ZATOR-987603 format. One record per residue (C-alpha): z, y, x; residue number from 0. Coordinates in steps of 0.5 Angstrom, whole numbers. Layout:
% ZATOR-987603
{node {Z,Y,X},NUM}
...
//
This chain:
% ZATOR-987603
{node {72,-129,235},0}
{node {78,-131,236},1}
{node {80,-129,230},2}
{node {74,-131,226},3}
{node {78,-137,221},4}
{node {72,-140,218},5}
{node {65,-139,221},6}
{node {59,-142,217},7}
{node {52,-142,219},8}
{node {44,-144,216},9}
{node {48,-149,212},10}
{node {44,-152,208},11}
{node {47,-158,203},12}
{node {44,-163,198},13}
{node {47,-167,192},14}
{node {41,-173,193},15}
{node {35,-169,193},16}
{node {38,-162,189},17}
{node {38,-158,194},18}
{node {44,-154,193},19}
{node {46,-150,199},20}
{node {40,-146,202},21}
{node {41,-143,210},22}
{node {48,-140,208},23}
{node {52,-136,212},24}
{node {60,-134,210},25}
{node {65,-133,215},26}
{node {72,-131,213},27}
{node {76,-126,219},28}
{node {84,-127,220},29}
{node {87,-122,214},30}
{node {82,-122,209},31}
{node {81,-124,203},32}
{node {74,-125,200},33}
{node {71,-127,192},34}
{node {67,-131,192},35}
{node {62,-131,186},36}
{node {56,-132,181},37}
{node {55,-136,176},38}
{node {56,-144,173},39}
{node {52,-149,179},40}
{node {48,-143,183},41}
{node {53,-146,189},42}
{node {60,-143,189},43}
{node {64,-150,189},44}
{node {59,-155,194},45}
{node {60,-148,199},46}
{node {68,-149,200},47}
{node {66,-157,200},48}
{node {61,-156,205},49}
{node {67,-151,210},50}
{node {72,-156,208},51}
{node {68,-163,210},52}
{node {68,-166,203},53}
{node {61,-165,202},54}
{node {56,-166,209},55}
{node {52,-161,211},56}
{node {45,-164,211},57}
{node {44,-158,217},58}
{node {47,-151,220},59}
{node {55,-151,223},60}
{node {62,-150,221},61}
{node {66,-147,226},62}
{node {75,-147,225},63}
{node {78,-142,229},64}
{node {73,-143,233},65}
{node {72,-150,233},66}
{node {65,-154,231},67}
{node {68,-158,226},68}
{node {61,-158,222},69}
{node {62,-166,217},70}
{node {69,-167,220},71}
{node {74,-170,216},72}
{node {78,-165,211},73}
{node {85,-167,213},74}
{node {82,-165,220},75}
{node {80,-158,217},76}
{node {87,-157,214},77}
{node {91,-159,220},78}
{node {87,-152,223},79}
{node {91,-147,217},80}
{node {86,-148,212},81}
{node {89,-150,206},82}
{node {84,-152,200},83}
{node {85,-151,191},84}
{node {81,-154,187},85}
{node {78,-152,182},86}
{node {82,-159,176},87}
{node {88,-157,182},88}
{node {89,-165,184},89}
{node {97,-164,185},90}
{node {101,-171,184},91}
{node {102,-172,177},92}
{node {107,-179,178},93}
{node {111,-174,184},94}
{node {117,-169,181},95}
{node {115,-161,183},96}
{node {119,-162,188},97}
{node {117,-168,191},98}
{node {109,-164,191},99}
{node {112,-157,195},100}
{node {116,-162,200},101}
{node {111,-167,201},102}
{node {106,-161,204},103}
{node {112,-157,208},104}
{node {110,-156,214},105}
{node {110,-151,220},106}
{node {103,-147,221},107}
{node {98,-147,226},108}
{node {102,-142,230},109}
{node {108,-145,228},110}
{node {109,-140,224},111}
{node {114,-143,216},112}
{node {114,-136,214},113}
{node {113,-140,206},114}
{node {119,-144,205},115}
{node {121,-149,200},116}
{node {125,-142,197},117}
{node {120,-137,198},118}
{node {116,-142,193},119}
{node {120,-142,188},120}
{node {123,-134,189},121}
{node {114,-133,188},122}
{node {113,-138,183},123}
{node {120,-136,178},124}
{node {117,-142,173},125}
{node {117,-148,178},126}
{node {124,-147,178},127}
{node {124,-149,171},128}
{node {121,-154,172},129}
{node {124,-157,180},130}
{node {125,-165,175},131}
{node {119,-166,171},132}
{node {113,-170,174},133}
{node {107,-167,175},134}
{node {103,-170,168},135}
{node {109,-166,164},136}
{node {106,-159,166},137}
{node {102,-154,163},138}
{node {96,-153,166},139}
{node {98,-147,168},140}
{node {105,-149,171},141}
{node {100,-154,175},142}
{node {96,-148,178},143}
{node {102,-145,179},144}
{node {105,-152,183},145}
{node {98,-153,187},146}
{node {99,-146,191},147}
{node {106,-147,191},148}
{node {104,-153,196},149}
{node {98,-151,199},150}
{node {103,-145,202},151}
{node {108,-150,203},152}
{node {103,-153,209},153}
{node {103,-145,212},154}
{node {96,-144,212},155}
{node {92,-138,216},156}
{node {88,-138,210},157}
{node {87,-141,203},158}
{node {81,-142,199},159}
{node {82,-142,192},160}
{node {77,-145,187},161}
{node {77,-142,180},162}
{node {85,-140,181},163}
{node {84,-138,173},164}
{node {80,-142,169},165}
{node {82,-144,163},166}
{node {89,-141,163},167}
{node {93,-137,158},168}
{node {92,-128,159},169}
{node {99,-128,161},170}
{node {99,-134,166},171}
{node {93,-130,169},172}
{node {96,-125,170},173}
{node {101,-129,174},174}
{node {96,-132,178},175}
{node {93,-125,179},176}
{node {100,-123,182},177}
{node {101,-129,186},178}
{node {94,-127,189},179}
{node {96,-121,191},180}
{node {103,-123,194},181}
{node {98,-128,198},182}
{node {95,-122,201},183}
{node {101,-118,203},184}
{node {104,-124,206},185}
{node {97,-124,210},186}
{node {94,-130,209},187}
{node {86,-129,209},188}
{node {84,-132,202},189}
{node {77,-135,199},190}
{node {78,-133,191},191}
{node {73,-136,186},192}
{node {73,-134,179},193}
{node {69,-130,173},194}
{node {73,-125,172},195}
{node {70,-120,177},196}
{node {75,-115,176},197}
{node {81,-118,178},198}
{node {77,-121,184},199}
{node {74,-115,186},200}
{node {83,-111,186},201}
{node {85,-116,191},202}
{node {79,-117,195},203}
{node {76,-114,201},204}
{node {70,-116,201},205}
{node {65,-121,196},206}
{node {59,-125,196},207}
{node {54,-127,191},208}
{node {50,-133,190},209}
{node {45,-134,186},210}
{node {41,-142,187},211}
{node {45,-144,193},212}
{node {43,-136,197},213}
{node {47,-131,198},214}
{node {44,-124,195},215}
{node {50,-119,195},216}
{node {56,-119,200},217}
{node {59,-112,200},218}
{node {66,-109,199},219}
{node {69,-109,192},220}
{node {68,-101,191},221}
{node {61,-102,193},222}
{node {60,-108,188},223}
{node {63,-105,183},224}
{node {60,-98,184},225}
{node {52,-102,182},226}
{node {54,-105,174},227}
{node {47,-106,175},228}
{node {48,-112,180},229}
{node {54,-115,176},230}
{node {49,-116,170},231}
{node {44,-119,174},232}
{node {48,-123,178},233}
{node {54,-125,174},234}
{node {51,-123,167},235}
{node {57,-117,165},236}
//
């Protein structure tokens, strides 16, 4: 399907002898927003890394925009319109906010330049006050804003956000959720990993829960929130 941006089939991924992903199917369609959930250690980050080429699956396939990309280098996957905001952020601490943003600027896969430097600063007003600061001088929340802004500068078709608000103060977390809503409204597909299922389900079309490297639930936000026993069983809330 031309509008299937990510299509992973029967992924089995190992770390050494540890079998982490056990035959996972995972897809993202154009314009779709997906919540990826599960307790710690259930395979969420490994699934994202397997898609991004940071970890090579032992078996299974990954297609990006219809092209077979299993185990290809992360930069090759990025050029097909996938932007990845990893847990831990990964900004360049020795570069200024301006440099972090401008180094990433490029047109998207269809030549789109919807996300300009100016639009990113409009979306993240706090960064405007920090333009000359080095990445390492920013607070954790500001670093998260910068890494999302930098991802948007690549004009992606899909934005993958691992641990969107982990360790952030409530006020900053609220700002990140607002930004996730803006991204969704802009038409960019997204995959959001976060422990706060209430916020995730407010901005996602579909949700996937992993337990020990297997999909145990897949359905709409309405289906998930109407089953408190599932939330209790799989997310412990």
